[in-house]
Each structure stands twice: as structure tokens, then as C-alpha cells.
C-alpha positions as CSV (number, residue, x, y, z in Angstrom):
1,M,0.1,0.0,-0.1
2,F,2.5,2.8,1.1
3,Q,6.0,3.0,-0.6
4,V,8.7,5.3,0.2
5,C,11.6,6.6,-2.0
6,K,14.2,9.7,-1.9
7,Y,13.9,12.7,-3.4
8,T,15.4,13.3,-6.5
9,N,15.9,16.6,-8.8
10,S,12.9,15.4,-11.3
11,K,9.9,15.0,-8.6
12,K,10.6,18.4,-7.7
13,A,7.3,20.1,-9.2
14,D,5.7,17.0,-7.4
15,W,7.2,18.0,-4.2
16,D,6.6,21.7,-4.6
17,N,3.0,21.3,-5.3
18,F,2.7,18.9,-2.3
19,I,4.2,21.5,-0.1
20,A,2.2,24.4,-1.2
21,T,-1.2,22.8,-0.5
22,A,-0.2,20.5,2.4
23,K,-1.6,21.5,6.1
24,N,1.9,21.9,8.2
25,A,4.2,23.6,5.8
26,T,5.9,26.7,5.6
27,F,7.6,28.0,2.2
28,L,10.8,26.9,4.1
29,F,10.0,23.7,2.8
30,Q,9.7,24.8,-0.8
31,R,13.0,23.0,-2.9
32,E,13.9,26.6,-3.7
33,F,14.7,27.1,-0.3
34,M,16.4,24.2,1.1
35,D,18.7,23.5,-2.0
36,Y,20.5,27.0,-1.9
37,H,22.9,25.5,1.1
38,N,22.9,21.4,-0.8
39,D,26.6,22.1,-0.9
40,R,26.5,21.7,3.1
41,F,24.5,19.3,3.8
42,E,23.4,15.8,1.8
43,D,20.2,15.6,1.1
44,F,17.8,12.6,2.4
45,S,14.3,14.3,2.2
46,L,11.8,11.4,1.7
47,M,8.7,10.6,-0.1
48,V,5.6,7.7,0.6
49,Y,3.2,7.4,-2.2
50,K,-0.1,5.5,-0.6
51,D,-1.5,3.6,-3.7
52,E,0.7,5.4,-6.2
53,K,-0.5,8.8,-4.9
54,L,1.6,10.7,-2.9
55,Y,0.8,11.4,0.9
56,A,3.4,12.6,2.3
57,V,7.0,14.0,2.7
58,F,9.6,14.8,4.7
59,P,12.5,17.3,4.4
60,A,15.8,15.8,5.7
61,N,19.8,15.6,5.5
62,K,21.8,12.7,6.2
63,N,24.7,12.7,8.5
64,G,26.7,10.0,9.0
65,K,24.2,7.0,10.1
66,N,21.8,9.6,11.3
67,V,19.0,11.3,9.3
68,Y,17.9,14.6,10.1
69,S,14.7,16.4,9.9
70,H,16.4,18.9,8.1
71,Q,19.5,20.8,10.2
72,G,19.7,23.4,7.6
73,L,16.2,24.3,8.4
74,T,14.7,25.9,11.8
75,Y,12.4,23.3,12.1
76,G,10.6,19.8,10.2
77,S,8.3,17.5,10.2
78,F,6.4,14.6,7.9
79,V,4.2,16.8,5.8
80,L,0.7,16.1,5.3
81,Q,-2.4,17.2,3.2
82,D,-5.6,18.0,5.1
83,S,-7.2,14.8,3.8
84,A,-4.4,12.6,5.7
85,K,-5.9,10.3,8.8
86,L,-4.3,9.2,11.6
87,K,-4.3,5.8,11.0
88,S,-2.6,5.8,7.3
89,T,-0.3,8.8,9.0
90,F,0.5,6.2,11.6
91,I,1.3,3.7,9.0
92,A,3.2,5.7,6.2
93,F,5.6,6.7,9.2
94,K,5.9,2.9,10.0
95,E,6.7,2.2,6.4
96,L,9.8,5.2,6.8
97,L,11.2,3.8,9.6
98,K,12.0,0.7,8.0
99,F,12.9,2.5,4.5
100,L,15.4,4.6,6.6
101,F,16.9,1.3,8.7
102,E,17.1,-0.7,5.9
103,E,19.1,2.0,4.4
104,G,21.8,1.4,7.2
105,I,20.3,4.4,9.0
106,K,20.5,3.6,12.6
107,K,18.9,6.9,14.2
108,L,16.3,9.9,13.0
109,D,16.5,13.0,14.5
110,I,13.2,15.1,14.5
111,R,12.5,18.9,14.9
112,I,8.7,19.4,14.9
113,I,7.4,22.1,13.2
114,P,5.2,24.2,15.7
115,T,2.1,24.0,15.7
116,F,1.1,27.7,15.5
117,Y,2.1,27.2,11.9
118,N,-0.2,24.3,10.6
119,S,-3.2,25.6,8.8
120,L,-5.5,22.3,10.8
121,P,-4.6,20.4,13.6
122,S,-1.5,17.9,12.9
123,D,0.0,16.4,15.8
124,E,-0.2,12.8,13.9
125,L,4.1,13.0,14.6
126,E,3.7,13.7,18.2
127,Y,1.3,10.5,18.7
128,V,3.6,8.8,16.4
129,L,6.4,9.1,18.2
130,Y,4.8,8.9,21.6
131,K,3.9,5.2,20.5
132,A,7.4,4.4,19.0
133,G,8.7,5.7,22.7
134,A,11.2,8.3,20.7
135,S,13.2,10.1,22.8
136,L,12.5,13.9,23.8
137,V,16.0,15.5,23.3
138,K,15.2,19.0,23.4
139,R,12.1,21.4,24.3
140,D,12.7,25.7,22.8
141,V,10.6,28.2,24.3
142,I,9.3,30.3,21.9
143,L,7.8,33.7,22.7
144,L,4.7,34.1,20.7
145,I,1.7,36.9,20.5
146,D,-1.4,35.8,19.2
147,Y,-2.8,38.5,17.1
148,Q,-6.4,37.2,18.3
149,N,-5.7,37.9,21.8
150,K,-3.2,40.7,21.5
151,L,-1.7,42.0,24.7
152,R,-0.5,45.5,24.7
153,F,3.1,46.5,25.3
154,Q,4.1,47.0,29.0
155,K,5.1,50.6,30.1
156,N,8.9,50.4,29.4
157,R,8.4,49.6,25.7
158,R,5.9,52.1,25.1
159,E,8.5,54.5,26.2
160,G,11.0,53.4,23.9
161,I,8.4,53.8,21.7
162,N,8.6,57.7,22.6
163,K,12.0,57.7,22.7
164,A,12.0,56.9,18.8
165,K,9.6,59.4,18.2
166,R,11.1,62.0,19.7
167,K,14.9,61.2,17.4
168,N,12.5,61.1,14.4
169,L,13.6,57.8,13.6
170,T,11.7,56.6,10.6
171,I,11.2,53.0,9.6
172,K,11.2,51.7,5.8
173,V,10.3,48.2,4.3
174,D,13.1,48.9,1.6
175,G,14.8,45.8,1.1
176,D,18.1,46.9,1.9
177,Y,19.7,43.6,3.2
178,E,23.5,44.8,2.5
179,V,23.4,48.4,5.0
180,F,21.7,45.6,7.2
181,W,24.3,43.0,7.1
182,N,27.3,44.8,6.8
183,K,26.5,47.8,9.1
184,I,24.9,46.2,12.0
185,L,24.1,42.1,12.2
186,I,27.9,41.1,11.2
187,P,29.4,43.9,13.3
188,N,26.9,42.4,16.2
189,L,27.6,38.7,16.2
190,K,31.1,39.2,15.4
191,E,31.4,41.6,19.0
192,K,29.2,39.8,20.9
193,H,29.3,36.0,20.1
194,N,32.4,35.7,17.7
195,S,29.9,34.3,15.4
196,S,28.5,35.0,11.7
197,P,24.8,35.4,10.6
198,V,23.5,31.6,9.4
199,H,22.8,33.1,6.0
200,S,25.5,34.5,4.2
201,L,24.7,38.4,2.4
202,D,24.5,36.2,-0.9
203,E,22.4,33.8,0.0
204,I,19.7,35.8,2.0
205,K,19.6,38.0,-1.2
206,L,19.4,35.0,-3.6
207,L,16.4,33.9,-1.1
208,A,14.5,37.3,-1.2
209,A,14.7,37.2,-4.7
210,R,13.4,33.5,-5.1
211,F,10.5,34.5,-1.9
212,P,9.9,38.3,-2.5
213,N,6.4,37.9,-0.8
214,H,7.7,35.8,2.1
215,I,11.0,37.3,2.9
216,K,11.0,41.1,3.5
217,Q,14.2,43.5,5.1
218,V,12.9,46.7,7.2
219,N,15.4,49.0,8.8
220,V,15.5,51.8,10.9
221,Y,17.0,55.2,10.4
222,Q,18.0,58.3,12.2
223,D,19.2,61.4,9.3
224,D,19.5,58.2,6.8
225,K,21.6,56.3,9.0
226,I,20.7,52.7,9.6
227,V,20.2,52.4,13.8
228,A,18.5,49.1,13.4
229,G,17.2,45.9,11.4
230,T,14.9,43.0,11.1
231,T,15.0,40.1,8.3
232,V,11.0,38.9,8.3
233,F,9.8,36.1,7.3
234,L,6.5,35.6,6.5
235,T,4.3,32.6,6.0
236,K,0.6,31.9,6.0
237,K,-0.3,32.3,9.7
238,V,2.8,33.5,11.3
239,V,5.0,36.4,11.2
240,H,8.8,36.0,12.0
241,P,11.8,38.4,12.4
242,Q,14.9,36.0,11.2
243,Y,17.5,38.2,11.9
244,V,16.9,41.3,14.4
245,S,20.0,43.7,15.6
246,A,20.8,47.0,16.4
247,N,23.3,49.1,16.9
248,I,24.6,50.3,20.6
249,N,22.5,53.1,21.0
250,K,19.6,50.9,20.9
251,N,18.1,52.1,24.5
252,E,19.0,55.9,23.6
253,L,17.3,55.9,21.0
254,G,14.2,52.7,21.4
255,S,15.3,51.6,18.1
256,L,14.2,48.3,18.8
257,D,11.2,48.7,20.5
258,V,10.1,51.3,17.4
259,L,10.8,48.6,15.4
260,Y,9.0,45.6,16.6
261,N,5.9,47.7,17.3
262,F,5.8,48.4,13.2
263,I,6.6,44.9,11.9
264,I,4.1,43.6,14.6
265,D,1.2,45.2,13.2
266,H,2.5,45.6,9.6
267,F,1.9,42.6,8.2
268,I,-1.0,41.4,10.7
269,A,-3.0,40.9,7.8
270,G,-4.5,37.5,7.4
271,R,-2.1,35.7,10.2
272,N,-2.3,34.8,13.5
273,Y,0.6,34.5,15.1
274,F,3.8,36.9,15.7
275,S,6.7,34.4,16.6
276,F,10.0,36.0,18.4
277,N,13.3,33.7,17.9
278,T,14.0,31.2,21.0
279,S,14.4,32.5,24.8
280,S,16.0,29.2,25.6
281,E,19.6,27.8,25.7
282,E,21.4,24.3,26.2
283,N,18.7,22.3,24.1
284,G,16.1,24.0,26.3
285,K,18.0,23.3,29.9
286,L,18.3,27.6,30.2
287,L,16.3,30.2,29.4
288,N,17.7,33.8,28.5
289,E,16.0,35.5,31.3
290,G,17.1,39.2,29.7
291,L,15.2,38.0,25.9
292,L,12.4,36.6,28.6
293,F,11.4,39.5,30.3
294,W,11.9,41.7,26.9
295,K,9.9,39.7,24.5
296,E,6.9,39.3,27.7
297,S,7.2,43.2,27.7
298,C,6.1,43.0,24.2
299,G,3.1,40.6,24.9
300,A,3.9,37.8,23.7
301,R,3.3,34.4,25.7
302,P,5.8,31.2,25.9
303,H,4.9,28.0,23.4
304,V,7.3,24.7,23.1
305,F,8.5,22.8,20.5
306,N,10.3,19.6,20.8
307,N,12.9,17.7,19.2
308,Y,12.9,14.2,19.4
309,E,15.3,10.8,18.3
310,I,14.3,7.7,17.5
311,N,15.6,4.3,16.2
312,T,14.7,3.1,13.3
313,D,13.9,-0.2,14.1
314,T,11.7,0.6,16.5
315,Y,9.9,0.1,13.2
316,K,9.6,-3.7,13.8
317,T,7.5,-3.7,17.2
318,L,5.0,-0.3,16.1
319,E,1.8,-1.7,16.0
320,F,-1.5,0.9,15.5
321,E,-3.2,-0.9,18.5
322,T,-7.5,0.0,18.6
323,T,-10.2,-0.7,21.5
């Protein structure tokens, strides 16, 4: 009934068409996004067919004897259509584990897409992983604003917005990635963390050109000099600032306060949530108290998403049990 095969470039159209109508996918799963860094990852994405019709896809890469729900993406999933049913999905995932086992893969690592991205309830994989005895290896905390139950900015954030107005800061959705990357983001990451952005400037410009409706650059200026900025990822349901950074005067200028106030409202149309980046560290064992305080003062509240690990030989004992 079910057949599993590896993704190949010849199946790109089938893959992308499936992602476009899936209930638990975003544009990050489109091949034009996934493949921009295929020189860094050995793609091991899988496609599951039921009676010769595509039933599910699994964005993934291989590293040694392990397969991951793609390490080049923020999240992954067993991607399904609205019509997917729990029992069929259970069997399909069991067949995926069997396929991996027969390919010599020992473990599967899955970082499930946060549920607020889904267009319909889609916790099938959580249930299957529970039944399979998968190990919870990481739990991240995301701070989330629910647009249907939006909380007011607290006093300290409103004071920052007023500072920005007094300093005559201006905000532009101008697509100037270069000035943000070179003047703000790269220097800040180098100084604070001795690191670089996950995406290079050329990569983010390439992705923005491929997905102009999903990736936007918003910059804050004072007297035509950039003082803060954010690269925003937009999905059907969610506004998510992928990168946010400001110069050393951010507290004096209120640049981040006015920036967040702008992007929270500017991209709201048709969307349900605003998602901040994670506030947890060391696989969720520690919380960054400063980030937590700042985001909660913007009206955000905690949401968790999970990272599991499962041995592929589990398929041998995995059964769909009913009363």
C-alpha cells in the first residue's frame, strides 16, 4: 500500500506542489529554499506514496548513520495534506522508519514544526513518536503573540517607542539587506558572540529574490543612517523576524521598541501569530532571562516545540492499537 523513496531533482514539481497545499508546511520546505545550501548538507528527503499517490514528504538530510529533519532548516515535519488520516499516517511513518533501517540509518532526529504554523491540527507525528517511545532530546521555548488575543506593550516598551519618535527615527521596508548585514548584523554578531549569521549576505539576497512575498527587510534610520533592522520571514499564519539587530545606542534611541511595534502591526493582515526567536539555550535547559523579559514585555507568551530522536529499528514493534 505504501512506498517510500528518496527525493530526486526530477520530482521537484511534485514535491513543491505538495508543499504548497500541505496543512503543516511553510515556504522553507520548498526546494528553492532547501536547496540553496545543498553544498553543506547531504539531502536525504523522503517521499511516501499511498497507492501510487503522494501521501507525505519528509524534508531531511543525512549525517553519518543518522538522518535529521533537515539541519539547515529551523524546523521539520512529516508533511501531510488536509485529507490525511491518523491510521494511514501511522502506517506511512512506520514504513518510513523501515525504509531508513534498510538503508543503514540507525537514528532519526526530528525537530517538529511548531503547531502555530499549521493551517489545520496536525499532531499525528507527536502521537506516533509517543507510541514508538521516541526520546525527547530538546524542548525550545518560543515567545508568541496571538493576534486574536493581543496584549498591550508594557510601559517600558511604550517609553522606548516615544523615545524613537522624539529622536525622529524612520522605518522603511526597503529591501536593503546589504546595509543591515554590513553595518549592523555582522559586526554585532562578531563582537558579541564571535559568530556570523547563518545565512550569508549573498544567500539571503538569493532567497529574498526567490521568495519576495515571504522575505522582507525592514530598517530603522536616524538622519538616513541605519540604527536597527530585521529580516522578516512571512508564512501563511505567522510573522517571524529571522534576524534582528541594532547599534549600540538602541536603548537611548528606542530603535528596537519602535521596530517591533512596526513589524508586529505592519504584516498582520491574514495572519494569526507573531513569533519571536527562541529564548532557551543548551537544548532548552536554560532560559535567557533578559530575552524572556523583553519579549514578554511586548505581550508575547511561551510556546514550546520539541525535538525527538528515534531508533529506526523501532518499526519492527510499532503497531496501531485500537479497542
